[in-house]
TIVEX-171329 format. One record per atom (N, C-alpha, C): x, y, z. Coordinates in pm, whole numbers, padded with zeros to 5 digits, always signed. Layout:
N
XYZ;...
***
This chain:
455
+00969+02008+03216;+00874+02089+03143;+00759+01999+03102;+00635+02044+03122;+00518+01966+03089;+00434+02038+02985;+00401+01969+02881;+00309+02022+02783;+00169+01984+02826;+00071+02059+02778;-00063+02029+02820;-00111+01893+02771;-00051+01842+02667;-00092+01711+02618;-00015+01600+02687;+00055+01630+02781;+00124+01540+02864;+00261+01530+02812;+00361+01584+02874;+00494+01596+02817;+00511+01465+02756;+00489+01469+02642;+00462+01339+02592;+00568+01243+02636;+00538+01115+02616;+00618+01006+02672;+00766+01019+02640;+00802+01093+02537;+00943+01103+02499;+01026+01172+02606;+00961+01249+02693;+01036+01318+02798;+01029+01251+02933;+00943+01147+02949;+00921+01091+03082;+00936+00939+03090;+00900+00867+02987;+00902+00719+02992;+01046+00668+03002;+01072+00560+03077;+01206+00502+03080;+01258+00479+02937;+01385+00512+02916;+01436+00521+02780;+01428+00389+02704;+01466+00278+02767;+01463+00150+02696;+01320+00114+02656;+01227+00130+02748;+01086+00104+02719;+01035+00197+02609;+01077+00323+02617;+01035+00422+02519;+01088+00387+02379;+01216+00351+02373;+01277+00318+02243;+01208+00198+02180;+01182+00096+02261;+01112-00022+02210;+00970+00015+02168;+00904+00094+02252;+00768+00138+02223;+00760+00217+02093;+00859+00303+02071;+00862+00387+01952;+00910+00310+01829;+01014+00228+01849;+01083+00169+01733;+01021+00038+01686;+00968-00043+01778;+00921-00176+01739;+00814-00172+01630;+00711-00087+01641;+00615-00081+01531;+00680-00044+01398;+00777+00049+01404;+00845+00090+01281;+00933-00023+01227;+00995-00098+01316;+01079-00209+01271;+00993-00318+01205;+00875-00342+01261;+00785-00441+01203;+00740-00395+01064;+00701-00266+01054;+00655-00216+00925;+00768-00215+00823;+00891-00187+00868;+01005-00190+00778;+01035-00333+00732;+01014-00431+00821;+01033-00570+00781;+00930-00610+00674;+00808-00562+00692;+00705-00586+00590;+00748-00522+00459;+00806-00400+00470;+00855-00330+00352;+00967-00409+00284;+01057-00465+00365;+01165-00546+00311;+01110-00671+00243;+01008-00731+00304;+00945-00848+00246;+00884-00814+00111;+00818-00699+00105;+00758-00656-00021;+00866-00637-00128;+00980-00575-00091;+01089-00554-00187;+01138-00686-00245;+01150-00785-00157;+01200-00914-00202;+01097-00986-00288;+00971-00987-00243;+00866-01056-00319;+00850-00991-00456;+00859-00858-00460;+00854-00785-00586;+00957-00842-00684;+01080-00857-00636;+01188-00907-00723;+01173-01055-00753;+01118-01132-00659;+01097-01275-00684;+01001-01293-00802;+00893-01218-00802;+00797-01229-00913;+00857-01178-01044;+00931-01067-01037;+00993-01013-01158;+01096-01112-01214;+01168-01181-01126;+01269-01278-01170;+01206-01392-01249;+01078-01419-01225;+01009-01526-01298;+00972-01484-01440;+00979-01353-01468;+00963-01306-01605;+01090-01342-01683;+01204-01297-01630;+01334-01332-01689;+01444-01268-01605;+01568-01316-01627;+01681-01255-01556;+01703-01112-01604;+01673-01085-01731;+01685-00948-01782;+01589-00854-01710;+01469-00902-01682;+01372-00819-01609;+01423-00790-01468;+01481-00892-01402;+01538-00873-01269;+01654-00773-01274;+01736-00784-01378;+01847-00690-01395;+01796-00547-01414;+01687-00532-01489;+01628-00400-01512;+01582-00337-01381;+01516-00416-01297;+01471-00364-01167;+01592-00327-01082;+01698-00407-01089;+01821-00375-01015;+01881-00243-01063;+01878-00221-01195;+01937-00098-01250;+01846+00023-01226;+01718+00000-01198;+01627+00110-01164;+01648+00157-01021;+01714+00075-00941;+01727+00103-00798;+01788+00239-00766;+01894+00284-00836;+01950+00414-00798;+01849+00528-00805;+01763+00529-00907;+01665+00636-00918;+01554+00621-00814;+01508+00498-00793;+01408+00475-00688;+01464+00514-00552;+01588+00478-00529;+01653+00510-00402;+01664+00660-00383;+01695+00732-00490;+01703+00878-00482;+01568+00938-00446;+01462+00888-00507;+01327+00938-00479;+01292+00916-00331;+01318+00796-00283;+01289+00766-00143;+01379+00851-00053;+01502+00875-00097;+01595+00957-00019;+01550+01101-00007;+01497+01156-00116;+01446+01293-00112;+01329+01303-00014;+01235+01208-00026;+01121+01207+00066;+01169+01187+00210;+01263+01097+00228;+01315+01071+00362;+01390+01189+00419;+01468+01258+00336;+01543+01375+00382;+01452+01487+00427;+01348+01513+00348;+01250+01615+00388;+01183+01573+00518;+01153+01443+00527;+01091+01391+00649;+01181+01402+00770;+01310+01372+00753;+01405+01381+00864;+01416+01525+00914;+01428+01621+00821;+01437+01762+00860;+01312+01808+00932;+01196+01773+00877;+01068+01812+00938;+01052+01746+01074;+01080+01618+01080;+01065+01539+01202;+01152+01595+01315;+01281+01616+01285;+01374+01662+01389;+01334+01800+01443;+01300+01893+01352;+01264+02028+01396;+01130+02030+01468;+01035+01951+01418;+00904+01945+01481;+00916+01889+01623;+00990+01778+01639;+01007+01719+01772;+01079+01814+01866;+01178+01885+01812;+01251+01980+01896;+01159+02093+01941;+01074+02143+01851;+00979+02249+01889;+00884+02203+01998;+00837+02079+01988;+00749+02025+02092;+00824+02013+02224;+00949+01967+02218;+01031+01957+02339;+01056+02091+02404;+01063+02197+02322;+01085+02332+02374;+00955+02402+02412;+00841+02331+02395;+00712+02390+02432;+00662+02494+02333;+00687+02473+02202;+00640+02568+02099;+00552+02495+01997;+00429+02459+02036;+00343+02382+01947;+00304+02455+01819;+00287+02588+01824;+00250+02662+01702;+00359+02653+01596;+00483+02664+01641;+00595+02653+01547;+00604+02511+01491;+00572+02412+01575;+00572+02273+01530;+00470+02254+01417;+00352+02315+01432;+00250+02306+01327;+00300+02364+01196;+00369+02477+01205;+00419+02543+01084;+00529+02460+01017;+00610+02394+01097;+00712+02306+01041;+00647+02190+00965;+00539+02136+01020;+00469+02025+00954;+00416+02069+00817;+00352+02186+00814;+00294+02236+00689;+00403+02262+00585;+00514+02317+00629;+00624+02344+00535;+00687+02215+00484;+00692+02112+00568;+00743+01983+00522;+00656+01925+00410;+00523+01939+00424;+00431+01892+00321;+00449+01974+00192;+00466+02103+00207;+00484+02191+00092;+00611+02155+00014;+00721+02133+00083;+00847+02097+00015;+00832+01963-00056;+00760+01870+00007;+00736+01739-00054;+00661+01754-00187;+00559+01840-00188;+00481+01862-00311;+00570+01920-00422;+00658+02010-00385;+00749+02068-00484;+00844+01963-00542;+00888+01869-00458;+00983+01768-00504;+00921+01674-00607;+00789+01654-00601;+00721+01565-00695;+00741+01611-00840;+00744+01741-00861;+00757+01796-00997;+00885+01744-01062;+00993+01736-00985;+01121+01689-01037;+01112+01545-01087;+01053+01457-01007;+01048+01315-01046;+00948+01291-01158;+00842+01370-01162;+00748+01362-01273;+00820+01393-01405;+00903+01496-01405;+00977+01538-01524;+01071+01427-01570;+01145+01369-01478;+01239+01261-01514;+01163+01140-01568;+01051+01105-01504;+00974+00990-01548;+00917+01006-01687;+00878+01126-01723;+00818+01151-01854;+00924+01152-01964;+01040+01212-01937;+01136+01240-02045;+01264+01154-02044;+01302+01096-01930;+01436+01035-01924;+01439+00892-01868;+01325+00824-01860;+01324+00691-01798;+01414+00592-01872;+01398+00582-02004;+01478+00482-02079;+01626+00519-02083;+01654+00648-02098;+01793+00693-02106;+01871+00657-01980;+01801+00650-01868;+01868+00617-01741;+01933+00479-01748;+01872+00387-01820;+01926+00251-01833;+02033+00244-01941;+02013+00320-02048;+02109+00320-02158;+02246+00366-02110;+02248+00473-02031;+02378+00527-01987;+02445+00438-01884;+02372+00341-01829;+02434+00243-01739;+02493+00125-01816;+02472+00123-01948;+02527+00016-02029;+02430-00099-02054;+02300-00076-02027;+02201-00182-02048;+02180-00209-02196;+02155-00336-02231;+02120-00368-02369;+01975-00327-02396;+01930-00342-02518;+01797-00293-02555;+01685-00362-02477;+01699-00491-02455;+01593-00565-02383;+01580-00513-02239;+01695-00500-02172;+01693-00452-02034;+01646-00308-02027;+01689-00225-02124;+01647-00084-02125;+01496-00071-02146;+01439-00157-02230;+01293-00153-02253;+01218-00195-02127;+01264-00304-02066;+01204-00346-01939;+01212-00232-01835;+01330-00175-01825;+01353-00070-01725;+01266+00052-01747;+01252+00094-01872;+01170+00212-01902;+01024+00187-01866;+00974+00067-01897;+00835+00033-01862;+00813+00041-01712;+00911-00005-01637;+00899-00010-01490;+00918+00129-01428;+01029+00195-01463;+01066+00318-01393;+00975+00435-01426;+00925+00442-01549;+00839+00555-01586;+00713+00558-01499;+00656+00442-01472;+00537+00436-01386;+00572+00478-01243;+00683+00426-01193;+00726+00456-01055;+00743+00607-01036;+00802+00675-01133;+00833+00817-01118;+00712+00906-01148;+00637+00874-01251;+00523+00959-01287;+00417+00959-01177;+00404+00847-01107;+00304+00837-01000;+00373+00840-00863;+00487+00907-00855;+00565+00907-00731;+00505+00990-00619;+00397+01065-00648;+00336+01146-00541;+00288+01057-00427;+00250+00932-00456;+00207+00840-00351;+00319+00812-00253;+00436+00777-00305;+00553+00749-00222;+00593+00872-00141;+00599+00987-00207;+00647+01110-00142;+00555+01152-00028;+00425+01153-00052;+00333+01197+00053;+00315+01091+00161;+00327+00964+00124;+00323+00860+00227;+00432+00884+00330;+00552+00914+00282;+00665+00927+00373;+00655+01050+00463;+00610+01164+00410;+00604+01283+00494;+00496+01268+00602;+00382+01209+00567;+00277+01194+00667;+00313+01088+00771;+00390+00988+00731;+00442+00893+00830;+00538+00961+00926;+00623+01049+00874;+00719+01118+00960;+00648+01209+01062;+00537+01268+01023;+00462+01351+01117;+00405+01268+01231;+00363+01147+01200;+00315+01057+01305;+00430+01015+01397;+00545+00987+01337;+00661+00945+01416;+00710+01057+01507;+00701+01180+01460;+00754+01294+01535;+00685+01312+01669;+00561+01268+01681;+00488+01282+01807;+00475+01148+01879;+00550+01049+01835;+00553+00921+01905;+00445+00823+01863;+00370+00854+01759;+00260+00766+01717;+00307+00669+01608;+00406+00590+01644;+00466+00500+01546;+00376+00382+01514;+00283+00350+01603;+00190+00240+01575;+00108+00271+01450;+00062+00395+01441;-00017+00435+01324;+00069+00440+01198;+00195+00479+01215;+00287+00479+01103;+00310+00336+01053;+00314+00243+01149;+00329+00101+01112;+00210+00054+01030;+00090+00092+01070;-00030+00053+00996;-00025+00110+00854;+00016+00236+00844;+00025+00301+00712;+00120+00226+00620;+00243+00205+00668;+00343+00137+00586;+00305-00006+00557;+00259-00076+00661;+00224-00217+00646;+00111-00238+00547;+00010-00152+00553;-00104-00165+00462;-00060-00146+00317;+00021-00042+00293;+00070-00017+00158;+00152-00133+00104;+00239-00189+00190;+00324-00299+00147;+00244-00426+00120;+00146-00455+00206;+00064-00575+00188;-00019-00566+00060;-00074-00448+00033;-00149-00428-00092;-00058-00452-00212;+00063-00403-00202;+00162-00423-00309;+00190-00571-00332;+00211-00644-00222;+00242-00787-00230;+00126-00864-00294;+00002-00828-00256;-00115-00896-00311;-00130-00868-00461;-00109-00741-00499;-00131-00702-00638;-00020-00748-00732;+00100-00770-00679;+00214-00806-00764;+00183-00923-00859;+00152-01042-00807;+00129-01154-00900;+00005-01133-00988;-00096-01065-00932;-00219-01043-01008;-00192-00959-01132;-00116-00850-01116;-00093-00758-01227;+00023-00801-01316;+00122-00871-01260;+00235-00917-01342;+00191-01031-01435;+00118-01128-01379;+00084-01248-01456;-00061-01253-01503;-00142-01154-01467;-00278-01146-01517;-00374-01244-01453;-00367-01263-01321;-00460-01352-01252;-00595-01284-01230;-00698-01366-01207;-00833-01320-01170;-00891-01221-01272;-00858-01242-01398;-00915-01158-01502;-00843-01027-01524;-00740-00999-01446;-00662-00876-01466;-00575-00889-01590;-00541-00778-01655;-00452-00786-01773;-00312-00831-01732;-00247-00909-01816;-00108-00952-01790;-00016-00837-01827;+00038-00768-01728;+00114-00645-01753;+00265-00665-01744;+00311-00782-01701;+00455-00805-01692;+00521-00712-01592;+00639-00661-01629;+00715-00578-01536;+00642-00447-01504;+00560-00399-01598;+00480-00279-01570;+00382-00305-01457;+00331-00428-01448;+00240-00464-01340;+00304-00452-01204;+00436-00485-01195;+00508-00470-01068;+00511-00323-01026;+00533-00235-01122;+00536-00091-01093;+00398-00040-01053;+00294-00084-01124;+00158-00040-01094;+00117-00086-00954;+00152-00210-00919;+00122-00261-00784;+00191-00176-00678;+00314-00136-00705;+00389-00053-00610;+00322+00081-00588;+00286+00151-00696;+00232+00287-00680;+00091+00285-00620;+00013+00180-00649;-00120+00170-00587;-00105+00155-00436;-00014+00069-00393;+00011+00053-00249;+00055+00183-00184;+00142+00259-00253;+00191+00385-00197;+00081+00490-00187;-00005+00497-00287;-00114+00595-00285;-00211+00566-00171;-00247+00439-00154;-00339+00403-00045;-00274+00432+00090;-00144+00402+00104;-00073+00431+00229;-00070+00581+00257;-00052+00663+00153;-00051+00809+00171;-00187+00858+00220;-00295+00804+00162;-00429+00845+00204;-00454+00808+00351;-00412+00689+00390;-00427+00648+00530;-00346+00739+00621;-00225+00776+00575;-00141+00867+00655;-00207+01002+00677;-00272+01056+00576;-00345+01183+00589;-00457+01168+00693;-00532+01060+00682;-00645+01038+00774;-00597+01028+00917;-00490+00952+00940;-00438+00937+01076;-00390+01070+01133;-00323+01151+01051;-00274+01280+01100;-00390+01372+01138;-00499+01364+01064;-00616+01448+01096;-00689+01397+01220;-00701+01265+01231;-00787+01207+01335;-00717+01186+01469;-00590+01143+01467;-00528+01100+01594;-00403+01179+01632;-00346+01256+01541;-00221+01327+01573;-00255+01462+01635;-00296+01461+01762;-00352+01580+01826;-00249+01689+01854;-00123+01654+01858;-00020+01755+01888;+00018+01838+01766;-00029+01795+01650;-00002+01871+01528;-00135+01906+01462;-00151+02030+01424;-00272+02074+01354;-00230+02126+01217;-00263+02049+01114;-00221+02082+00978;-00328+02166+00910;-00292+02286+00871;-00385+02374+00800;-00307+02463+00705;-00353+02471+00580;-00289+02557+00481;-00364+02689+00466;-00458+02714+00554;-00532+02840+00549;-00435+02957+00575;-00429+03048+00481;-00340+03163+00495;-00193+03127+00483;-00163+03008+00429;-00023+02964+00422;+00058+03048+00326;+00174+03090+00372;+00274+03155+00287;+00408+03089+00316;+00476+03043+00211;+00605+02977+00235;+00702+03069+00309;+00766+03014+00410;+00865+03089+00488;+01004+03042+00448;+01084+03132+00396;+01219+03096+00354;+01301+03044+00471;+01277+03102+00589;+01353+03059+00707;+01321+02913+00744;+01191+02880+00746;+01152+02744+00784;+01194+02643+00678;+01177+02681+00553;+01219+02591+00445;+01369+02566+00453;+01445+02672+00475;+01592+02655+00482;+01632+02573+00603;+01559+02589+00716;+01592+02510+00835;+01565+02361+00811;+01453+02331+00747;+01422+02192+00716;+01525+02135+00620;+01558+02212+00518;+01654+02164+00418;+01795+02154+00474;+01828+02241+00569;+01961+02237+00630;+01986+02101+00695;+01881+02048+00759;+01892+01916+00821;+01867+01806+00718;+01769+01829+00630;+01726+01724+00538;+01814+01703+00417;+01869+01812+00362;+01947+01800+00238;+02070+01710+00255;+02146+01721+00365;+02256+01626+00380;+02209+01481+00377;+02089+01455+00432;+02034+01321+00427;+02002+01282+00282;+01947+01377+00205;+01919+01352+00063;+02049+01329-00012;+02148+01411+00017;+02277+01395-00050;+02337+01260-00016;+02318+01217+00111;+02367+01086+00151;+02307+00976+00064;+02175+00984+00045;+02108+00884-00039;+02150+00900-00185;+02166+01026-00229;+02211+01051-00366;+02349+00990-00387;+02433+01001-00286;+02565+00938-00293;+02550+00787-00310;+02454+00730-00235;+02427+00587-00249;+02380+00552-00388;+02298+00639-00447;+02249+00616-00583;+02363+00626-00684;+02451+00722-00663;+02569+00735-00751;+02656+00610-00738;+02674+00565-00614;+02752+00444-00591;+02692+00325-00666;+02559+00307-00653;+02492+00195-00719;+02504+00206-00871;+02486+00327-00920;+02500+00354-01063;+02640+00314-01111;+02742+00357-01038;+02881+00325-01075;+02908+00175-01065;+02855+00112-00959;+02876-00033-00943;+02809-00110-01057;+02692-00066-01100;+02627-00132-01214;+02715-00124-01338;+02777-00008-01360;+02864+00008-01476;+02990-00077-01464;+03042-00088-01343;+03161-00171-01321;+03127-00319-01342;+03013-00363-01287;+02977-00505-01290;+02927-00552-01426;+02861-00463-01500;+02805-00505-01629;+02916-00541-01728;+03036-00493-01703;+03151-00530-01787;+03180-00680-01775;+03158-00736-01654;+03177-00881-01636;+03064-00955-01706;+02940-00925-01665;+02820-00988-01722;+02698-00925-01657;+02584-00930-01726;+02462-00877-01666;+02421-00958-01543;+02468-01082-01535;+02440-01164-01416;+02502-01102-01292;+02620-01041-01307;+02683-00974-01193;+02597-00860-01142;+02534-00786-01234;+02442-00678-01195;+02322-00735-01122;+02270-00849-01171;+02156-00913-01106;+02192-00959-00965;+02313-01014-00948;+02359-01055-00814;+02366-00935-00721;+02420-00826-00771;+02428-00702-00693;+02288-00656-00652;+02192-00664-00744;+02055-00625-00714;+01992-00715-00610;+02017-00845-00620;+01965-00941-00523;+02023-00912-00384;+02153-00882-00380;+02215-00845-00251;+02140-00729-00186;+02108-00626-00264;+02039-00510-00208;+01902-00547-00155;+01834-00639-00222;+01703-00682-00173;+01718-00760-00043;+01815-00852-00039;+01834-00935+00080;+01882-00855+00200;+01975-00761+00177;+02029-00685+00289;+01924-00595+00353;+01814-00571+00280;+01709-00488+00339;+01646-00555+00460;+01656-00689+00470;+01605-00757+00588;+01683-00720+00714;+01809-00682+00697;+01887-00634+00811;+01876-00483+00826;+01887-00411+00715;+01892-00266+00720;+01756-00203+00750;+01649-00257+00694;+01517-00197+00714;+01477-00192+00861;+01495-00300+00939;+01464-00290+01082;+01548-00183+01153;+01672-00167+01109;+01755-00064+01173;+01708+00075+01133;+01661+00091+01009;+01602+00219+00971;+01476+00245+01054;+01400+00139+01084;+01285+00154+01172;+01328+00194+01312;+01437+00134+01358;+01495+00171+01488;+01535+00318+01487;+01596+00363+01377;+01633+00505+01363;+01511+00595+01369;+01403+00556+01300;+01283+00638+01298;+01222+00653+01436;+01240+00550+01519;+01195+00561+01657;+01290+00641+01743;+01419+00634+01712;+01521+00701+01793;+01528+00851+01768;+01515+00893+01641;+01535+01034+01606;+01446+01130+01686;+01312+01107+01691;+01231+01200+01770;+01263+01197+01920;+01306+01081+01972;+01343+01073+02114;+01463+01163+02140;+01564+01151+02056;+01685+01231+02074;+01656+01378+02050;+01582+01410+01943;+01552+01551+01913;+01469+01614+02024;+01370+01542+02073;+01283+01595+02179;+01365+01622+02306;+01443+01521+02348;+01518+01535+02473;+01636+01631+02460;+01686+01648+02339;+01786+01753+02318;+01721+01890+02334;+01601+01906+02276;+01528+02031+02293;+01495+02058+02440;+01466+01949+02514;+01434+01963+02656;+01558+01963+02744;+01677+01956+02684;+01806+01959+02754;+01822+01845+02855;+01790+01725+02810;+01804+01606+02894;+01912+01517+02834;+02035+01552+02865;+02150+01485+02804;+02154+01337+02833;+02123+01298+02956;+02134+01156+02992;+02039+01070+02908;+01920+01122+02879;+01824+01045+02798;+01869+01036+02653;+01931+01141+02603;+01984+01140+02467;+02090+01031+02452;+02186+01028+02543;+02296+00932+02534;+02247+00789+02554;+02154+00771+02648;+02104+00635+02672;+02029+00582+02551;+01950+00667+02487;+01878+00625+02367;+01976+00585+02257;+02082+00661+02242;+02183+00631+02140;+02251+00497+02168;+02293+00476+02292;+02365+00353+02326;+02277+00229+02309;+02152+00239+02350;+02061+00126+02335;+02035+00095+02187;+02015+00201+02109;+01991+00182+01965;+02111+00116+01898;+02232+00159+01934;+02353+00100+01877;+02364-00048+01912;+02330-00082+02037;+02337-00221+02080;+02238-00308+02001;+02114-00261+01989;+02014-00338+01915;+02053-00352+01767;+02110-00245+01711;+02150-00250+01571;+02259-00354+01548;+02355-00360+01638;+02463-00457+01624;+02412-00600+01635;+02319-00624+01726;+02261-00758+01740;+02195-00801+01610;+02116-00712+01551;+02047-00743+01425;+02148-00772+01315;+02250-00689+01304;+02348-00704+01197;+02428-00833+01209;+02471-00866+01328;+02551-00988+01347;+02467-01112+01317;+02343-01113+01363;+02256-01228+01337;+02234-01247+01187;+02212-01136+01116;+02188-01149+00972;+02315-01191+00899;+02431-01143+00942;+02557-01184+00881;+02576-01335+00895;+02547-01388+01013;+02560-01533+01036;+02468-01610+00943;+02345-01561+00928;+02249-01628+00841;+02298-01630+00696;+02352-01517+00649;+02403-01510+00512;+02519-01608+00492;+02605-01619+00592;+02719-01710+00581;+02674-01856+00572;+02561-01888+00636;+02516-02028+00644;+02432-02069+00523;+02340-01984+00478;+02244-02028+00375;+02240-01935+00253;+02354-01900+00193;+02350-01811+00076;+02280-01873-00046;+02296-02005-00064;+02234-02070-00180;+02082-02062-00171;+02028-02088-00053;+01883-02082-00034;+01831-01941-00060;+01907-01841-00019;+01866-01702-00041;+01861-01669-00190;+01964-01710-00263;+01970-01682-00407;+01863-01759-00483;+01832-01879-00436;+01733-01963-00504;+01594-01901-00501;+01568-01813-00405;+01440-01743-00399;+01414-01664-00527;+01522-01623-00593;+01512-01536-00711;+01527-01613-00841;+01496-01743-00836;+01502-01825-00957;+01642-01821-01020;+01743-01822-00932;+01882-01803-00976;+01930-01920-01061;+01998-01886-01169;+02061-01988-01253;+02186-02039-01183;+02246-02147-01237;+02368-02202-01176;+02480-02099-01180;+02488-02021-01289;+02591-01915-01297;+02569-01808-01193;+02443-01773-01171;+02412-01670-01072;+02445-01717-00931;+02417-01844-00902;+02450-01900-00770;+02601-01906-00752;+02672-01949-00858;+02819-01958-00849;+02881-01822-00820;+02828-01719-00882;+02880-01585-00860;+02827-01524-00730;+02703-01558-00696;+02636-01493-00584;+02679-01539-00447;+02714-01666-00432;+02751-01719-00300;+02872-01646-00241;+02985-01639-00312;+03098-01562-00255;+03065-01415-00237;+02985-01359-00329;+02948-01217-00317;+02875-01190-00186;+02774-01269-00156;+02696-01247-00033;+02782-01269+00091;+02864-01373+00088;+02946-01403+00207;+03049-01293+00233;+03109-01241+00128;+03211-01137+00146;+03147-01005+00189;+03042-00962+00120;+02980-00834+00152;+02923-00834+00293;+02868-00949+00337;+02804-00954+00468;+02900-00931+00584;+03030-00947+00559;+03129-00917+00664;+03119-00771+00706;+03082-00685+00611;+03072-00542+00641;+02960-00510+00739;+02864-00602+00757;+02752-00576+00847;+02797-00555+00991;+02910-00617+01028;+02962-00603+01165;+02983-00456+01199;+03027-00378+01101;+03060-00237+01124;+02944-00144+01089;+02853-00190+01003;+02752-00101+00947;+02648-00056+01049;+02612-00142+01145;+02506-00109+01240;+02534+00020+01316;+02655+00030+01373;+02691+00148+01452;+02695+00272+01361;+02744+00256+01239;+02753+00370+01147;+02614+00426+01115;+02517+00337+01094;+02381+00383+01062;+02320+00458+01180;+02338+00406+01300;+02284+00472+01419;+02351+00608+01440;+02482+00615+01425;+02553+00743+01441;+02502+00845+01339;+02478+00801+01218;+02429+00891+01115;+02297+00956+01156;+02205+00876+01209;+02076+00930+01252;+02090+01017+01377;+02186+00984+01461;+02215+01067+01579;+02258+01207+01535;+02347+01213+01436;+02390+01343+01384;+02272+01422+01328;+02185+01354+01255;+02068+01421+01196;+01975+01475+01302;+01951+01396+01406;+01858+01436+01512;+01905+01561+01585;+02037+01580+01591;+02092+01696+01662;+02125+01811+01566;+02083+01799+01441;+02104+01908+01346;+02244+01913+01287;+02320+01802+01299;+02456+01797+01244;+02461+01700+01126;+02364+01714+01037;+02351+01620+00926;+02471+01621+00832;+02547+01731+00832;+02662+01738+00743;+02762+01628+00774;+02770+01587+00901;+02860+01478+00937;+02813+01346+00876;+02681+01324+00878;+02626+01204+00815;+02662+01201+00667;+02649+01317+00604;+02679+01327+00462;+02825+01297+00434;+02915+01350+00516;+03058+01329+00495;+03096+01182+00512;+03037+01118+00615;+03066+00975+00637;+03020+00894+00517;+02899+00923+00468;+02846+00851+00353;+02932+00873+00229;+02975+00996+00209;+03059+01028+00093;+03191+00951+00099;+03255+00954+00215;+03384+00886+00229;+03367+00735+00208;+03261+00679+00268;+03241+00534+00257;+03219+00490+00113;+03131+00560+00043;+03086+00510-00087;+03165+00565-00206;+03204+00691-00200;+03270+00753-00314;+03422+00750-00301;+03473+00772-00179;+03618+00775-00160;+03676+00634-00151;+03601+00540-00088;+03656+00405-00069;+03588+00299-00157;+03454+00286-00147;+03388+00171-00209;+03405+00167-00361;+03364+00273-00429;+03369+00272-00576;+03513+00262-00628;+03607+00343-00578;+03745+00329-00628;+03804+00190-00602;+03778+00135-00481;+03830+00001-00452;+03770-00102-00547;+03638-00092-00568;+03571-00187-00659;+03628-00174-00800;+03651-00052-00845;+03705-00030-00980;+03846-00089-00993;+03928-00063-00893;+04066-00116-00896;+04064-00268-00896;+03982-00328-00810;+03974-00474-00804;+03918-00533-00933;+03828-00459-00999;+03768-00510-01124;+03873-00524-01234;+03980-00445-01225;+04084-00450-01326;+04164-00580-01322;+04148-00657-01212;+04215-00787-01204;+04142-00892-01288;+04017-00861-01327;+03937-00957-01402;+03868-01060-01313;+03885-01048-01181;+03825-01141-01085;+03711-01071-01013;+03586-01105-01046;+03471-01035-00988;+03462-01057-00837;+03516-01169-00787;+03509-01196-00643;+03587-01094-00561;+03692-01038-00621;+03769-00936-00549;+03691-00805-00535;+03601-00779-00629;+03523-00655-00625;+03441-00645-00497;+03388-00758-00451;+03300-00756-00333;+03373-00714-00206;+03506-00728-00203;+03582-00690-00083;+03583-00538-00062;+03539-00463-00160;+03532-00317-00143;+03436-00279-00030;+03333-00362-00006;+03235-00328+00098;+03294-00332+00239;+03358-00442+00283;+03418-00440+00417;+03522-00329+00435;+03602-00305+00332;+03703-00200+00341;+03638-00063+00364;+03535-00034+00287;+03466+00095+00298;+03396+00110+00432;+03341+00001+00484;+03266+00009+00611;+03359+00034+00729;+03479-00022+00725;+03578+00004+00831;+03615+00152+00832;+03636+00209+00715;+03666+00352+00705;+03549+00434+00758;+03429+00394+00727;+03308+00464+00772;+03296+00462+00924;+03324+00348+00984;+03315+00337+01130;+03416+00428+01199;+03537+00432+01148;+03640+00518+01207;+03599+00664+01203;+03547+00708+01090;+03506+00848+01076;+03382+00878+01161;+03290+00783+01172;+03169+00802+01253;+03205+00824+01400;+03298+00745+01450;+03341+00760+01590;+03405+00896+01612;+03489+00938+01518;+03555+01068+01529;+03451+01182+01533;+03354+01178+01442;+03251+01283+01438;+03160+01277+01561;+03137+01157+01613;+03054+01146+01733;+03119+01222+01850;+03248+01207+01864;+03317+01276+01974;+03308+01428+01956;+03317+01475+01833;+03304+01619+01807;+03164+01670+01839;+03063+01597+01792;+02924+01639+01814;+02891+01636+01962;+02932+01534+02031;+02903+01522+02175;+02961+01640+02252;+03084+01675+02220;+03148+01786+02290;+03079+01918+02260;+03045+01940+02133;+02985+02067+02092;+02842+02081+02142;+02760+01980+02119;+02617+01990+02151;+02591+01986+02302;+02662+01901+02371;+02635+01891+02514;+02705+02001+02592;+02810+02057+02532;+02867+02178+02591;+02765+02290+02587;+02688+02296+02478;+02580+02395+02466;+02475+02374+02574;+02442+02251+02601;+02343+02222+02705;+02390+02271+02841;+02515+02240+02870;+02570+02279+02999;+02574+02429+03014;+02606+02502+02906;+02613+02647+02914;+02476+02711+02934;+02370+02643+02886;+02237+02702+02890;+02154+02655+03010;+02206+02560+03086;+02129+02509+03200;+02123+02613+03311;
***
């Protein structure tokens, strides 16, 4: 099937070349994003360990916000790509507009939390007054001005859905670089700027996100020719909204599960010491160097799979999946080896005290074992989403984090040995891999049986 704009490359280009072409720009931009996350925490750590702990404890809410934006984007992206693959460009346009509309509605929720509940979020995690004050200063800005993050993500997903990942890379990269530049200026008051401390880190973040969102809008208008965004005569369609949410909500729930897990882990670890929470936060920053490129790989893979599923090209779907899984495993194994070799150097980036290094070295080495299994699980999760079976992704995430990780960590914490708590990660990841393989076999049989029946 040929579209007038040239069945776009997702249906014709050799799969390995296509995956690299689609994913590499996203992987680069995600690496920049990971770099920004780490630099953000490096500068905050120079304020104090309490400030670093506050940013770590803010992570569940930030993660939820990004998850909501990402879930809406995944649902919009998958349906839009499928419509293009089926030769229905008008429906693809309507899906894009509805994705933007749902994103705007979601902002109201985070604005409300930022205005009324920012400090309470830290108090209920067991933070002391100093950490809670730091956290409220940081998180309130992030949430009240979250429209930048939310709209940045949806407009990036629209670019990815049509294969224009290079422009998405520019959008993300520009926002992250602006953030990195502004961080020290606003935190420490360089070049005549006010010394804002931890609030400066939040302001730098939202400025970068707003500029990235504006660039994303411009790119979609100027270069995304397969999608025409117009709200003229727009009326919300319950059917389209429900279709987007059907795919996207499990992804949001998956991230929400991750936020619940992080929230619970903070409560478990703070019983030992706030340093344990800081170590946990540093781990999340460091692991983004492995996970962010794989998320970029996913962003390149999802539209390929969705498009070729819509076009009923089973061989291209499977090949894209297998290649993505292989690349993900290579990335994960390499990063695990690096963590095993230089954990002290990694922790020292965050101005770690001797106590933090003593606790952090075994933590990083033990948790990194789980990376061997995590790569395939992440790829399978996005495969399920691309084919409209997001509920399987949600179930795998729930089992990994709520059924295994948190209970194991809690049980191990009762021994009084914090080093045993970290073993909950490898245990949970093995369970996740087993369930992912089982669900993959079910999805393959169901979805490709449908293809065969309709050919």
